[in-house]
ROBA-700152 format. One record per residue: residue number from 1; residue in three letters; x, y, z of N, C-alpha, C, O, CB in turn. Coordinates in Angstrom, 2 decimals, always signed. Each point is the difference from the previous one (the first is absolute). Glycine has a CB too. Example, Ala and Ser with C-alpha at 12.3 -4.5 7.8 and 13.67 -1.06 7.14 Angstrom:
<rs>
{1, ALA, {+13.19, -5.69, +7.80}, {-0.89, +1.19, +0.00}, {+0.90, +1.20, +0.00}, {+1.04, -0.02, +0.66}, {-2.93, -1.15, +0.59}}
{2, SER, {+1.54, +2.22, -1.97}, {+0.82, +1.19, +0.06}, {-0.77, +1.09, +0.73}, {+0.51, +1.11, +0.17}, {+0.67, -1.74, -2.32}}
</rs>
This chain:
<rs>
{1, MET, {+0.75, -1.03, +0.15}, {-0.77, +1.10, +0.08}, {+0.87, +1.04, -0.21}, {+1.22, -0.18, +0.07}, {-2.82, -0.75, +1.31}}
{2, LYS, {+0.93, +2.34, -1.71}, {+1.11, +1.00, -0.38}, {-0.91, +1.10, +0.64}, {-1.11, -0.16, -0.49}, {+2.52, -0.75, -1.95}}
{3, LEU, {-1.42, +1.74, +3.15}, {-0.93, +0.88, +0.60}, {+0.66, +1.49, -1.04}, {+1.20, +0.18, -0.21}, {-1.68, -1.65, +3.30}}
{4, VAL, {-0.40, +2.20, -3.51}, {+0.00, +1.22, -0.65}, {-0.86, +1.30, +0.19}, {-1.19, +0.08, -0.29}, {+1.87, -1.73, -0.98}}
{5, TYR, {-0.06, +2.49, +1.71}, {-0.94, +1.23, +0.33}, {-0.47, +0.68, -0.75}, {+0.91, +0.54, -0.63}, {-0.05, -0.39, +2.02}}
{6, THR, {-2.01, +0.25, -1.81}, {-0.50, +0.76, -1.12}, {+0.00, +1.92, +0.56}, {-0.40, +0.38, +1.10}, {-1.40, -3.07, -2.03}}
{7, GLU, {+2.29, +3.50, -0.03}, {+0.31, +1.28, +0.22}, {-1.23, +0.67, +0.74}, {+0.03, +1.08, +0.60}, {+1.56, -1.08, -2.65}}
{8, GLN, {-2.78, -0.92, +1.88}, {-1.09, +0.57, +0.89}, {+0.29, -0.21, +1.23}, {-0.48, +0.83, +0.77}, {-1.11, -1.10, -2.19}}
{9, ALA, {+2.20, -0.54, +1.88}, {+0.14, -0.73, +1.14}, {+1.06, +0.57, +0.52}, {-0.21, +0.24, +1.19}, {-0.74, -2.19, -1.85}}
{10, LEU, {+2.09, +2.31, +0.28}, {+1.09, +0.84, +0.65}, {-0.05, +1.46, +0.09}, {+0.75, +0.73, +0.65}, {+0.46, -2.43, -1.38}}
{11, ALA, {-2.31, +2.08, -0.10}, {-0.47, +1.54, +0.02}, {-1.04, +0.02, +1.80}, {+0.14, +0.83, +0.90}, {-0.44, -0.47, -4.60}}
{12, SER, {-0.47, -1.34, +3.66}, {-0.54, +0.40, +1.05}, {+0.78, -0.58, +1.17}, {-0.15, +0.55, +1.09}, {-1.99, -0.27, -2.31}}
{13, LEU, {+2.86, -1.19, +1.13}, {+1.21, +0.04, +1.38}, {+0.29, +1.41, +0.06}, {-0.55, +0.61, +0.92}, {+1.93, -2.95, -1.21}}
{14, GLU, {-0.40, +3.19, -0.75}, {+0.73, +1.31, +0.08}, {-1.23, +0.69, +1.28}, {+0.06, +0.27, +1.20}, {+1.30, +0.01, -4.35}}
{15, GLU, {-2.53, -0.20, +1.94}, {-0.96, +0.94, +0.99}, {-0.42, -0.22, +1.08}, {+0.24, +0.84, +0.86}, {-0.87, -0.33, -2.32}}
{16, ALA, {-0.25, -1.88, +1.88}, {+0.60, -0.04, +1.27}, {+0.54, +0.13, +1.18}, {-0.39, +0.22, +1.15}, {+0.01, -0.43, -2.31}}
{17, LEU, {+1.67, -0.03, +0.45}, {+1.21, +0.69, +1.15}, {+0.23, +1.39, +0.13}, {+0.51, +0.51, +1.00}, {+0.71, -2.32, -1.42}}
{18, GLU, {-1.57, +2.41, -0.55}, {+0.25, +1.37, +0.24}, {-1.24, +0.50, +0.44}, {+0.11, +1.21, +0.20}, {+1.67, -0.96, -1.81}}
{19, PHE, {-2.85, -0.64, +1.83}, {-0.95, +0.40, +0.97}, {+0.31, -0.08, +1.31}, {-0.33, +0.90, +0.78}, {-1.02, -1.45, -2.22}}
{20, ILE, {+2.05, -0.58, +1.86}, {+0.50, -0.10, +1.38}, {+0.99, +0.67, +0.15}, {-0.04, +0.55, +1.10}, {-0.65, -2.38, -0.79}}
{21, ALA, {+2.01, +2.17, -1.16}, {+1.26, +0.42, +0.33}, {+0.00, +1.15, +0.75}, {+0.92, +0.15, +0.80}, {-0.17, -1.13, -2.61}}
{22, THR, {-1.62, +1.83, +1.71}, {+0.25, +1.40, +0.83}, {-0.74, -0.47, +1.86}, {+0.06, +0.81, +0.93}, {-0.51, +1.33, -3.86}}
{23, LYS, {-0.07, -3.30, +3.05}, {-0.52, -0.46, +1.09}, {+0.99, -0.91, +0.66}, {-0.31, -0.37, +1.14}, {-1.92, +0.68, -2.08}}
{24, ILE, {+3.00, -0.60, +0.60}, {+0.77, -1.15, +0.69}, {+1.90, +0.22, -0.38}, {+0.44, +0.67, -0.93}, {-3.10, -2.58, +0.53}}
{25, SER, {+3.40, +1.20, +1.30}, {+1.20, +0.18, -0.62}, {+0.58, -0.54, -0.97}, {-0.80, -0.85, -0.38}, {+0.88, +1.32, +1.96}}
{26, HIS, {+0.52, -0.49, -2.00}, {+0.80, -0.69, -1.41}, {+0.54, -1.10, +0.12}, {+0.29, -0.39, -1.13}, {+0.29, +2.20, +0.44}}
{27, GLU, {-0.21, -2.71, +1.62}, {+0.23, -1.18, +0.35}, {-1.41, -0.69, +0.01}, {-0.32, -0.95, -0.71}, {+2.48, +1.64, +1.96}}
{28, LYS, {-3.04, +0.02, -0.20}, {-1.44, -0.80, -0.16}, {-0.53, +0.15, -1.64}, {-0.41, -1.07, -0.46}, {-0.37, +1.72, +3.26}}
{29, LEU, {+0.74, +0.21, -3.50}, {-0.36, -0.07, -1.36}, {+1.02, -1.28, -0.52}, {-0.81, -0.84, -0.39}, {+0.03, +3.69, +0.09}}
{30, ILE, {+1.74, -3.24, +0.17}, {+0.75, -0.71, -0.82}, {-0.43, -1.58, +0.77}, {+0.09, -1.04, -0.67}, {+2.08, +3.19, -0.11}}
{31, GLU, {-2.69, -2.17, +2.40}, {-0.32, -1.21, +0.31}, {-1.30, -0.30, -0.61}, {-0.14, -1.15, -0.41}, {+1.48, +1.27, +2.37}}
{32, ILE, {-2.41, +0.80, -2.10}, {-1.08, -0.23, -0.43}, {+0.28, -0.55, -1.48}, {-0.15, -1.21, -0.17}, {-0.96, +2.92, +1.83}}
{33, ARG, {+1.49, -0.93, -2.72}, {+0.65, -0.61, -1.10}, {+0.36, -1.30, -0.27}, {-0.61, -0.67, -0.83}, {+1.15, +2.47, +0.99}}
{34, ASP, {+0.51, -2.28, +0.53}, {+0.86, -1.23, +0.01}, {-1.11, -1.05, +0.47}, {-0.02, -1.06, -0.62}, {+2.55, +2.22, +1.21}}
{35, ARG, {-3.53, -0.96, +0.53}, {-1.20, -0.69, +0.21}, {-0.68, -0.47, -0.55}, {-0.46, -1.13, +0.20}, {+0.54, +1.93, +0.72}}
{36, ILE, {-0.46, +0.27, -2.18}, {-1.32, -0.58, -0.72}, {+0.89, -0.77, -1.25}, {-0.50, -1.06, -0.40}, {-1.72, +3.27, +1.02}}
{37, LEU, {+3.35, -1.82, -1.19}, {+1.12, -0.69, -0.79}, {+0.29, -1.19, +0.29}, {+0.26, -0.85, -0.85}, {+0.60, +2.62, +0.60}}
{38, ASP, {-0.86, -2.00, +1.68}, {+0.25, -1.39, +0.20}, {-1.22, -0.49, +0.19}, {+0.10, -1.22, +0.02}, {+2.03, +1.36, +0.85}}
{39, LYS, {-3.09, +0.17, -0.74}, {-1.28, -0.73, +0.21}, {-0.41, -0.46, -1.44}, {-0.56, -1.04, -0.34}, {-0.19, +2.46, +2.50}}
{40, ALA, {+1.11, -0.54, -2.78}, {-0.36, -0.70, -1.69}, {+1.25, -1.05, -0.38}, {-0.25, -1.08, -0.53}, {-0.99, +3.61, -0.57}}
{41, ASP, {+2.20, -2.24, +1.31}, {+0.99, -0.98, -0.05}, {-0.42, -1.50, +0.47}, {+0.28, -1.03, -0.61}, {+1.24, +3.04, +0.96}}
{42, THR, {-2.11, -1.94, +0.66}, {-1.09, -1.72, +0.35}, {-0.53, -0.20, -1.19}, {-0.13, -1.19, -0.28}, {-0.92, +1.38, +2.72}}
{43, LEU, {+0.77, +0.42, -3.07}, {-0.83, -0.83, -1.23}, {+0.68, -1.06, -0.66}, {-0.59, -1.07, -0.15}, {-0.49, +3.04, -0.38}}
{44, LEU, {+1.91, -1.86, +0.23}, {+1.29, -0.58, -0.85}, {+0.00, -1.77, +0.80}, {+0.37, -1.09, -0.43}, {+1.52, +4.10, +0.04}}
{45, LEU, {-2.36, -2.65, +1.44}, {-0.02, -1.54, +0.35}, {-1.34, -0.74, +0.13}, {-0.19, -1.21, -0.15}, {+2.22, +1.76, +1.34}}
{46, GLN, {-3.53, +1.03, -0.67}, {-1.08, -0.64, -0.25}, {-0.97, +0.71, -0.83}, {-0.97, +0.55, +0.50}, {+1.43, -1.64, +1.44}}
{47, PRO, {-0.17, +1.09, -3.42}, {-1.12, +0.85, -0.66}, {-1.35, +0.17, +0.38}, {-0.51, +1.08, -0.30}, {+1.68, -1.63, -1.22}}
{48, PHE, {-1.82, -0.24, +2.09}, {-1.18, -0.01, -0.05}, {-0.59, +0.14, +1.99}, {-1.07, -0.14, +0.60}, {+1.30, -1.48, -3.60}}
{49, ASN, {+1.14, +1.96, +3.37}, {-0.27, +0.03, +1.45}, {-1.29, +1.16, +0.29}, {-0.94, -0.38, +0.70}, {+3.76, -0.34, -0.17}}
{50, GLY, {-2.84, +1.99, -1.01}, {-0.94, +1.12, +0.02}, {-1.16, -0.20, -0.25}, {-0.24, -0.78, -0.91}, {+1.65, +1.88, +0.45}}
{51, GLN, {-2.64, -0.40, +1.25}, {-1.13, -0.41, -0.46}, {-0.39, +0.78, -1.35}, {+0.71, +0.80, -0.60}, {-1.29, -1.46, +3.03}}
{52, LYS, {-0.86, +0.20, -2.81}, {-0.34, +0.98, -1.53}, {-0.38, +1.13, +0.39}, {-0.74, +0.11, +0.98}, {-0.10, -1.70, -2.45}}
{53, GLU, {+1.33, +2.77, +0.68}, {-0.55, +1.13, +0.42}, {-1.49, +0.70, -0.59}, {-0.27, +0.21, -1.18}, {+2.80, -0.11, +1.57}}
{54, PRO, {-3.37, +0.19, +0.79}, {-1.24, -0.05, -0.80}, {-0.78, +1.24, -0.54}, {-1.14, +0.13, -0.45}, {+1.06, -2.03, +1.74}}
{55, PHE, {+1.08, +2.71, -1.09}, {-0.38, +1.42, -0.86}, {+0.33, -0.33, -1.07}, {-0.83, +0.48, -0.77}, {+1.17, +1.24, +2.13}}
{56, LEU, {+0.74, -2.53, -2.17}, {+0.46, +0.20, -1.29}, {-0.68, -1.36, -0.34}, {+0.49, -0.28, -1.10}, {+1.88, +1.89, +1.18}}
{57, GLU, {-3.17, -2.55, +0.23}, {-0.83, -1.26, -0.44}, {-0.54, +0.35, -1.30}, {+0.22, -0.64, -1.02}, {-0.91, -0.14, +3.34}}
{58, HIS, {-0.05, +1.86, -2.25}, {-0.27, +0.19, -1.48}, {+0.65, +0.14, -1.12}, {-0.59, -0.07, -1.08}, {-0.56, +0.69, +2.07}}
{59, LEU, {+2.38, -0.43, -0.90}, {+0.85, -0.28, -1.43}, {+0.07, -1.27, -0.13}, {+0.06, -0.28, -1.20}, {+1.36, +2.07, +1.21}}
{60, GLY, {-1.39, -3.00, +0.86}, {-0.09, -1.05, -0.72}, {+1.62, -0.41, -0.09}, {+0.25, -1.07, -0.55}, {-2.68, +1.78, -0.75}}
{61, LEU, {+3.49, +0.04, +1.79}, {+1.21, -0.48, -0.14}, {+0.45, -0.68, +0.81}, {+0.98, -0.64, -0.39}, {-0.70, +2.02, -0.58}}
{62, GLY, {-0.67, -1.59, +2.33}, {+0.97, -0.95, +1.06}, {+0.70, +0.95, +1.05}, {+0.73, -0.34, +0.94}, {-0.09, -1.50, -2.88}}
{63, HIS, {-1.01, +3.08, +1.58}, {+0.56, +0.76, +1.28}, {+0.12, -0.56, +1.39}, {-0.96, -0.67, +0.40}, {+0.05, +2.32, -1.58}}
{64, ARG, {+1.94, -1.49, +2.00}, {+0.29, -0.39, +1.38}, {+0.41, +0.73, +0.73}, {+0.20, +1.08, -0.55}, {+0.09, -2.63, -0.01}}
{65, ARG, {-0.02, +1.55, +1.67}, {+0.50, +1.13, +0.92}, {+0.56, -0.64, +1.41}, {-0.77, -0.59, +0.75}, {-1.07, +2.33, -1.84}}
{66, LEU, {+3.09, -1.60, +1.36}, {+0.94, +0.11, +1.27}, {-0.47, +1.24, +0.82}, {-0.17, +1.04, -0.64}, {+2.30, -2.09, -0.61}}
{67, VAL, {-2.38, +1.06, +2.67}, {+0.28, +1.03, +0.54}, {+1.17, +0.33, +0.62}, {+0.51, -0.98, +0.53}, {-2.42, +0.78, -0.53}}
{68, GLU, {+2.52, +1.22, +0.13}, {+1.04, +0.34, +1.04}, {-0.82, +1.23, +0.58}, {-0.66, +0.67, -0.79}, {+3.15, -1.52, -0.41}}
{69, SER, {-2.46, +1.21, +2.65}, {-0.28, +0.95, +0.38}, {-0.95, +0.39, -0.40}, {-1.04, -0.66, +0.03}, {+2.66, +0.87, +0.35}}
{70, HIS, {-1.53, +1.25, -0.99}, {-1.07, +0.57, -0.73}, {-0.02, +0.20, -1.58}, {-0.39, +0.92, -0.72}, {+0.26, +0.08, +2.86}}
{71, TYR, {+0.55, -1.91, -2.33}, {+0.23, -0.38, -1.45}, {-0.29, -0.99, -0.55}, {+0.27, -1.09, +0.52}, {+1.02, +2.09, -0.30}}
{72, LYS, {-1.90, -0.93, -1.38}, {-0.64, -1.27, -0.75}, {+0.89, -0.25, -1.05}, {+0.03, +0.82, -0.92}, {-2.44, -0.38, +1.36}}
{73, ILE, {+3.44, -1.81, -0.48}, {+0.91, +0.17, -1.57}, {-1.33, -1.13, -0.78}, {-0.64, -1.00, +0.33}, {+4.32, +1.20, +0.45}}
{74, ILE, {-3.58, +0.59, -1.80}, {-1.27, -0.55, -1.02}, {+0.90, -0.65, -1.28}, {+0.87, +0.57, -0.65}, {-2.99, +1.61, +1.28}}
{75, TYR, {+1.78, -3.12, -0.73}, {+0.62, -1.08, -0.99}, {-0.86, -1.02, -0.57}, {-0.89, -0.59, +0.61}, {+2.79, +0.84, +0.62}}
{76, ARG, {-1.52, -0.45, -2.73}, {-0.34, -1.31, -0.40}, {+1.25, -1.11, -0.47}, {+1.19, +0.27, -0.21}, {-3.42, +1.08, -0.47}}
{77, VAL, {+1.49, -2.79, +0.58}, {+1.00, -0.83, -0.98}, {-0.33, -0.62, -0.86}, {-1.00, -0.70, -0.20}, {+2.02, +0.49, +1.50}}
{78, VAL, {+0.13, +0.53, -2.05}, {-0.43, +0.05, -1.74}, {+1.35, -1.37, -0.35}, {+1.18, +0.02, +0.32}, {-2.10, +3.57, -1.07}}
{79, GLY, {+0.48, -4.18, +0.32}, {+1.26, -1.51, +0.08}, {+0.94, +0.02, +0.77}, {+0.01, -0.23, +1.20}, {-0.07, -0.13, -3.19}}
{80, GLU, {+0.88, +0.64, +1.32}, {+1.65, -0.07, +1.29}, {+0.06, +1.35, +0.60}, {+0.81, +0.23, +0.90}, {+1.08, -1.82, -2.40}}
{81, TYR, {-2.70, +2.49, +1.06}, {+0.38, +1.78, +0.91}, {-1.22, +0.08, +0.79}, {-1.10, -0.48, -0.28}, {+2.42, +2.20, -1.70}}
{82, ILE, {-0.95, -0.96, +3.13}, {-0.89, +0.52, +0.60}, {+0.29, +1.93, -0.15}, {+0.95, +0.78, +0.03}, {-1.19, -3.48, +1.62}}
{83, TYR, {-0.76, +2.72, -1.77}, {-0.14, +1.70, -0.73}, {-0.23, +0.65, +1.67}, {-0.80, -0.66, +0.66}, {-0.85, +0.40, -3.83}}
{84, VAL, {+2.11, +1.16, +3.70}, {-0.47, +0.82, +0.77}, {-0.77, +1.11, -0.50}, {+0.77, +0.74, -0.60}, {+0.88, -1.50, +1.75}}
{85, THR, {-2.65, +1.13, -1.16}, {-0.79, +1.19, -1.04}, {-0.22, +1.29, +0.72}, {-0.33, +1.05, -0.56}, {-1.06, -2.83, -0.70}}
{86, ASP, {+1.62, +1.59, +2.76}, {-0.41, +1.11, +0.96}, {+0.19, +0.13, +1.36}, {-0.85, -0.67, +0.57}, {-0.50, +0.66, -1.97}}
{87, ILE, {+2.05, +0.54, +2.14}, {+0.21, +0.38, +1.08}, {-0.99, +0.99, +0.98}, {+0.22, +1.20, +0.18}, {+1.84, -1.76, -1.41}}
{88, PHE, {-3.08, -0.11, +1.75}, {-1.16, +1.09, +0.40}, {-0.10, +0.22, +1.32}, {-0.32, -0.94, +0.72}, {-0.96, +0.35, -2.43}}
{89, ASP, {+1.47, +1.62, +2.16}, {-0.29, +0.72, +1.29}, {-1.52, -0.33, +0.35}, {-0.91, +0.64, -0.51}, {+2.69, +1.36, +0.02}}
{90, SER, {-2.01, -3.15, +1.50}, {-1.35, -0.12, +0.26}, {-0.84, +0.66, +0.73}, {-1.08, -0.46, +0.39}, {+1.76, -1.06, -0.79}}
{91, ARG, {-0.02, +3.22, +0.77}, {-0.46, +1.13, +0.70}, {-0.67, +0.74, -1.18}, {-0.18, +1.21, +0.17}, {+2.03, -1.11, +1.79}}
{92, GLN, {-2.20, -0.58, -2.95}, {-0.30, +0.63, -1.00}, {-1.57, -0.80, -0.26}, {-0.45, -1.09, +0.35}, {+3.27, +1.81, -1.23}}
{93, ASP, {-3.43, +0.53, +0.03}, {-1.51, -0.58, -0.50}, {+0.56, -0.98, -0.60}, {+1.10, +0.22, -0.50}, {-2.74, +1.66, +0.08}}
{94, PRO, {+0.91, -3.52, +0.28}, {+0.20, -0.87, -0.65}, {-0.06, -0.16, -1.18}, {+0.64, -0.88, -0.57}, {-0.97, +0.47, +2.06}}
{95, ASP, {-0.65, +1.44, -2.26}, {-0.72, +0.13, -1.13}, {+1.24, +0.77, -0.62}, {-0.61, +0.57, -0.91}, {-2.17, -0.61, +1.63}}
{96, LYS, {+3.78, +0.36, -0.84}, {+0.88, +0.92, -0.78}, {+1.04, -1.59, -0.15}, {+1.19, +0.18, -0.27}, {-1.50, +3.18, +1.43}}
{97, MET, {-0.16, -4.73, -0.98}, {+0.61, -0.71, -0.08}, {-0.13, -0.77, -1.73}, {+0.80, -0.59, -0.72}, {-0.93, +0.75, +3.68}}
{98, LYS, {-1.37, +0.23, -3.08}, {-0.55, -0.75, -1.10}, {+0.51, +0.78, -1.62}, {-0.17, -0.35, -1.17}, {-2.14, -0.43, +3.07}}
{99, GLY, {+2.89, +1.79, -1.35}, {+0.51, +0.59, -1.05}, {-0.85, +0.32, -1.09}, {+0.47, +0.56, -1.00}, {+1.30, -1.55, +1.71}}
</rs>
């Protein structure tokens, strides 16, 4: 299996981190980022470990999610690839995820 981050996922992660950057120390910010990325790495061993994401079921693409603190790591498994498609701060309105 290979883990691939989409441009959308990387942009969402950056946006989420920028939002909290002024409220916490730089060290804490790096720790949060690393925890999110480490959680995503667990998919390489258990790609179907995450629950189905109900807010994206209407797309019919099999989106799943892992949760790390306030963040949902949204992903799809396609063949030998695990595509992380979004990193969503769950404190936001979930309708924003529907895109």
